[in-house]
Structures are given as structure tokens and as C-alpha cells.
C-alpha positions, 0 to 999 in steps of 0.5 A: 446609514447614520445609526452605523456611523454613530455605532462605528464612532462609539466603538472607535472611542471606547475600545481603548477603555474597553481594554483597560476594564480587566480588574485585577483578581479580587477587584470589582469589574465595571461593565460597558454596554451599547445598544445597536438599535438605538446607538446609545451608549450606556454604562452599568456600574450598579455593581461598582457602587456599594454606597447606599439607595441613593446611587444613580449609577448612570445607566440612563446616560447615552453617547451623543444624548443631544444629537437631536436637540443640540447637535452641536453641543459638544463641539461648542464646549470643545471649541470654547475650551480650546480657545481658553486653554491657549491663553490660560494653561492653567484652566485644565488642572482647575476644571479637573479639580472643579469636576472632582469636587462637584462629583465627589459631593452627592454626584455629578450634578453641578450643585457645586455652582449654585450661589443659592441653596434651593432658592435660598440666598440665606442658606450656605452653598458648596462654594462657601465650604472651606475646601472649596475656597481655592477653586477656580474656573467658575467663569470659565464654566459660565462661558462655555454655557452662554455660548451653548445657550445662544445655540440651544437655549435651555437644553444642555445641563451645567452637569454635562458641561462640566463633564465635558470640560473636564474630559476635554481638559484632560485631553489638552493637558496631555492625558488620555481620552476618554467617552464621556456620556451625557444626559445628567440633569442639574441639582436644585440645591446644594450640599455645604455641610457635606463638602465641608465634611467629605471632601479629602484633605491634604492632611488625610492618612491613608486610611481616611483617603481610602475610606472617603473614596470606598464610600463612593464606590472606588477600590484602592487601584481606582483611588490611586489612579485618581489621584494621579491627576495630581500630576498637572498645575500648581499647588499653593503654599496654604496647602502644605504650611503645616506639613512644613513648619507645624506638623500635627501641632508639633511646631516642626516639620513632618519627619517623613520628608527628606532633608534636601526636599524640605529645604527646597519646599521651604525656599518656595514656601517660607513659613507664613507665621513670620511674614505679614498677611500681605498676599492681596486679593489678586493672588489668592487664586494663583494656584490650581493645585497642581498636584492636587486635584482632589485634596482640598484645604482644611487649613483655617487661616484662609487662602490670603497666602498663596505662592505657587510652587516651581516646577523643580518642586512639583516635578514638572507639569506632564501628564505622565508617571512623575507623580508616582515616581516622587511618591517612591522617593518620599518626595510628595508634596502633600501629606495624603499623597505621600501616605499612599506609600504608608499602606502595602497595598497602595504602595505596591500600586504606586510602585506598578504605576512608576515602573512602566512608560505611564501606559498603565496609569493612563488606561486606568485613569481613563476608565476611573474618570469614566467611572467618576463622570457618571457618579450619582447622576440626575437623569430623566425627570430628576433635577432641572436644566438651568439656564445660569449655573449659578442660579437654580430654575424656579417656577 
């Protein structure tokens, strides 16, 4: 009886995602399957990742992996995050961004959370890489992990907690539900160099953005839908200062920005070169990178000046298609975002997402977040389950 109930739960949760899996002609089809006999749900994404031999495609993950060892795990994560969300609404984009930064470098393995690298505190860790210096939400993951540990010590991985928290954050922010399989293990090492070099930057052109995502198995449509996660949160001025005042070293603004929009952004983000480096450390993390969940700071001037853009500039905070509508009007906040209009294929996708009631975007976003959550995961005897998310387990 329990097996039948679990199976029907899987079907009910996954049917909406299955409906979105029919790829346009010429694009790789992602397949989903589940086993009736074991009531386990798995994803076969092997054909979608022409990456390299390092790929672990998530096929060993399961629906409700902790059903015997910690059946309340997902409920604890959801309840803790819901409490946090109603006190700190900006936690949703923060955790979505945290999830992306972790998965984009060596897969969804919680390597981003480590404070030491393979037991060596003298080696740099991902947290210290410039693209990660404005990340927030580490303390929220630690809080959720502590509650899970109280119920089930040493059972639930930090990698699973990040993936579940990101899914529930999207849902709390008004985004679509998508199933998250579990059974990930945590990495024992961090990847500072890779994070420094391979995370997309706010000043990337469309060619580099597509290339970085393609290396991880994401086609153009999946990339454009993932970037739609930028429609929630806030963006710090440090991410757009160069575009507003010194685009590509010219000492001028990006000429592609409409003049009225340029004035609006400059009003919210004055030229930091003409201001004292005044912002206190308390202001360093005032942003969660709203429209920016997956572009990251490349500026070498650090993060001392962080002023949130107003809602009138960020075009709102709903999980809808305003991000794509802004790009059609040339009003993308980040150069890399606006660059989606610079290539015919991505421009067509932007137009398509902006043209309906948001259902196409939401379905595609759910599909690609499911795929992202299974990117290069550690399972089985690989990796470890950390007791403290910031420290590897040492023998």
C-alpha cells in the first residue's frame, strides 16, 4: 500500500514537468523514468551532458531517498525555510543564487559551503573567489542543517539541503514547483580556481555565456530560461558600475542603454569613483542580486559599495516574464542579460517567453532546474555526509 501511495505522489508531482520535456526540433530530449517496483524516481540525463568523463548524471538519485533513514527530512527543510522566508523575503533569491553557484562548479556537491579545502585551511576555497564574495544565505543553510541534524544525525547531506532549499525558495517566491530527487553526497574539497574562472560574469557577451552553459550540457533554450531566475531579488550597484560609467574602459556608459533608462539607473547608482569608499560593512550584503542569480561580480574593486536598485528600475519582483519583457525594450540591468538580444537564436527565445502569460517560461524553468539539480552529483560511496556544512569530515 505504501508503495502505491508513494507512486501516485510521484506521478502527481512530476506530470507538470513531464509535459514540458518535449524539446524543440533539433534539441536534446531529457528523459525521466521511475521504477514501479521500488517506488524510486530517477532521472537519466546522460545524453544531455556532452561534457566530459567526469559527469555523474544523477541517475542514482531517488524520489524520497531518506524515506527510511530520515523520513521527516524534507518537511524539516521546508518548515525551517518557510519560517526564515517570512522574516527575510530576500532569502529566496539568495538561496537560488547559492544553489546555482554550487552546482555550476564541479556539480551540486556543497563544495561552495566549505571553509577549508580538503582539511587544509591554507588553501583557498570557493567562498573566497571574487564571483562568490557577494553570496548570502550560508547562515540559513547552517540553520536548516542544524535542525535536520537534531532529528537525524549524520544522515542528510548538505548538498541535498541546498537543492531542497532552492526548490522551496522558488516556490515561496511565486515560482513553479519542480521535483527534487535526493541522495547527493558532499564533496570533501573546494574548487577555488574553477569558481574564479568559470562562473558567468555580468559583463560577458552572449557567446561566452552560451559557451559556459553548453560546457555543462545546457542548450540555448535552457540557458535563456535559467537566466529568467533573475526576475526576483535585487542587484547591487557594483554589478553595473562599469556599464554605467566606464563601459569597456571608454569612460562612457554602454551606448546600447536607452537614455531614459541610463538616467534612472544612474540616479539609483551614483558613480562610486566620485564618492568616498563609505559604505559600511553592514551594507556589504544588502543585495541578493535580483535579477542576477547567476551572473557574478567580476569587479576588482570589491563589494564595499552596495546600493539596492529600486523596484522601478528592477521592474518588479514577481516570478513572471518581466525579465524578458525588459530585455525586449533594451532595459536589461546587466550587460550579459541584455546580450541575449544580440544573437538571433536567443533573441527569438526571449521574445517567445515574453509573449505569453508566463506558462511557457515557468514550465521550461521547472524542467531546467530539475536538470541543474542533478548536475554532476556525488552519490553512493562517493563523497561524504558532512555534520557541519562548512567543514569536511576527517577520519
